[in-house]
Backbone as a ProteinNet text record, in pm:
[ID]
protein_1_A
[PRIMARY]
MESLYLLVPLSIALVFGALWVFFKASDDGQFEDLEGPALRILHDADADLGKKNQP
[TERTIARY]
12975.8	12860.9	12881.1	12979.1	12972	12861.8	12819.2	12745.4	12603.7	12547.5	12448.6	12389.5	12500.3	12494.5	12447.9	12513.4	12437.9	12277.2	12312.4	12148.2	12049.5	12067.2	11921.9	11863	11946.4	11891.7	11821.6	11870.7	11878.2	11741.7	11712.2	11550.2	11452.3	11529.3	11390.2	11329.1	11475.8	11400.1	11328.4	11357.2	11290.7	11137.9	11127	10993.7	10897.3	10920.3	10869.5	10866.9	10948.3	10932.4	10811.3	10829.3	10699.2	10588	10550	10462.4	10379.4	10498.8	10473.9	10417.6	10443.2	10419.1	10279.4	10276.2	10107.6	10037.7	10025.5	9925.2	9892	10042.8	9991.6	9915.3	9913.5	9823.1	9668.4	9676.8	9547.4	9457.4	9527.3	9496	9453.8	9524.5	9496.9	9385.1	9354.5	9222.6	9291.1	9388	9408.9	9391.6	9297.5	9249.6	9127.2	9042.9	8865.6	8815.4	8812.9	8745.1	8843.4	8846.2	8916	8830.7	8738.2	8617.8	8546.9	8536.6	8517.3	8599.3	8741.9	8822.4	8820.7	8795.2	8786.2	8634.1	8513	8413.3	8379.7	8458.1	8427.1	8478.6	8595.6	8647.1	8483.4	8440.4	8349.9	8221.6	8220.1	8075.1	8121.4	8000.3	7992	7939.4	8024.1	7982.5	7921.9	7931.5	7849.6	7736.4	7660.8	7523.9	7441.9	7537.3	7441.4	7401.4	7505.5	7480.9	7343.7	7323	7211.3	7095.8	7099.2	6990.1	6943.7	7017.1	6998.1	6952.7	6969.2	6922.2	6800.1	6721.4	6591.1	6510.7	6407.5	6289	6198.4
8629.4	8708.4	8851.5	8912.3	9055.9	9115.8	9008	9061.1	9030	8969.2	9009.3	9148.5	9224.9	9343.6	9397.1	9426.9	9480.4	9428.1	9283.6	9226.1	9228.6	9215	9218.1	9392.9	9500.3	9605.3	9644.5	9578.6	9621.5	9530.1	9391.9	9390.5	9415	9442.5	9511.4	9620.8	9742.7	9832.4	9780.3	9688.3	9629	9616.3	9584.2	9485.4	9599.6	9748.4	9831.1	9879.2	9902.4	9995.1	9951.3	9786.7	9740.2	9747.6	9733.5	9790	9965.8	10061.3	10181.8	10174.9	10136.3	10106	10056.8	9920.7	9864.6	9964.5	10012.5	10099.1	10261.6	10250.2	10418.8	10376.7	10237.8	10235.9	10236.3	10139.5	10119.5	10261	10327.4	10465.5	10528.2	10544.4	10583.3	10502.8	10442.3	10331.3	10262.1	10225.3	10115.4	10010.9	9929.9	9838.7	9883.7	9965.7	9955.2	9857.6	9880.3	9814.8	9651.2	9564.9	9455.2	9406.6	9402.9	9297.6	9402.4	9551.6	9615.3	9616.9	9640.3	9600.5	9468.2	9345.2	9215.6	9206.8	9273.5	9283.9	9360.8	9462	9572	9501.4	9429	9358.5	9269.6	9186.3	9134	9177.4	9298.3	9367.5	9456	9380.3	9449.8	9584.5	9631	9783.5	9845.4	9738.6	9711.3	9685.8	9599.2	9522.3	9657.3	9735.7	9839.6	9998	9982.2	10090.6	10043.1	9917	9906.7	9902.5	9903.5	9891.5	10002	10071.4	10247.7	10313.2	10291.2	10312.2	10239.7	10164.4	10120.3	10216.5	10215	10327.7	10226.5
10420.4	10559	10544.5	10492.3	10471.9	10331.8	10256.1	10154.8	10216	10295.3	10358.2	10432.2	10436.1	10514.9	10443.7	10310.3	10192.5	10125.2	10113.8	10030.1	10134.9	10284.9	10350.3	10333.5	10333.4	10347.3	10195.2	10092.7	10010.3	9947.2	10005.1	9973.5	10014.4	10096.3	10253	10149.3	10086.6	10020.8	9895.1	9847.4	9717.2	9751.9	9888.9	9907.4	9936.7	9979.3	10037.9	9919.9	9810.5	9703.8	9601.4	9578.7	9526.9	9583.6	9739.3	9795.8	9773.6	9785.8	9751.9	9592.3	9501.4	9340.9	9378.1	9427	9467.2	9516.4	9606.7	9705.5	9582.4	9568.4	9447.2	9334.9	9265.3	9169.9	9216.8	9313.1	9381.9	9408.1	9449.1	9486.3	9381.1	9259.6	9154.7	9060.4	9086.4	9047.9	8874.3	8916.3	8833.2	8822.5	8962.3	8940.5	9004.7	8910	8953.3	8835.7	8739.2	8633.2	8528.8	8614.3	8524.2	8445.2	8454.2	8350.2	8229	8243.5	8157	7974.7	7996.5	7882.6	7819.2	7893.4	7846.5	7771.9	7842.6	7766.6	7650.7	7681	7553.8	7380.6	7398.3	7284	7201	7287.9	7276.4	7218	7236	7230.3	7069.4	7012.2	6808.7	6830	6785	6763	6636.8	6526.7	6465.1	6438.9	6515.2	6551.1	6616.4	6715.2	6773.6	6684.5	6552.9	6509.3	6390.9	6393.2	6264.1	6349.5	6494.8	6598.5	6560.2	6585.5	6617.5	6529.6	6375.5	6243.9	6195.2	6283.6	6240	6358.9	6254	6304.5	6474.8
[MASK]
+++++++++++++++++++++++++++++++++++++++++++++++++++++++

C-alpha cells in the first residue's frame, strides 16, 4: 500500500510529461507534413534532370 504513495504521483507526472512532449512537438511543426518524405523517396530525381535538359 505504501508503494502506491510513490507510484501514483510518478505515473501522473509521467503522463503530464508525455503530454508536454507531444504538444511541444506539435507546436514546433513536427507533424505538419507526414506524407511528403514518404513520397519524396519514390520520386525519381534522374528522370526530372532528363526532362529539364531537353528543349
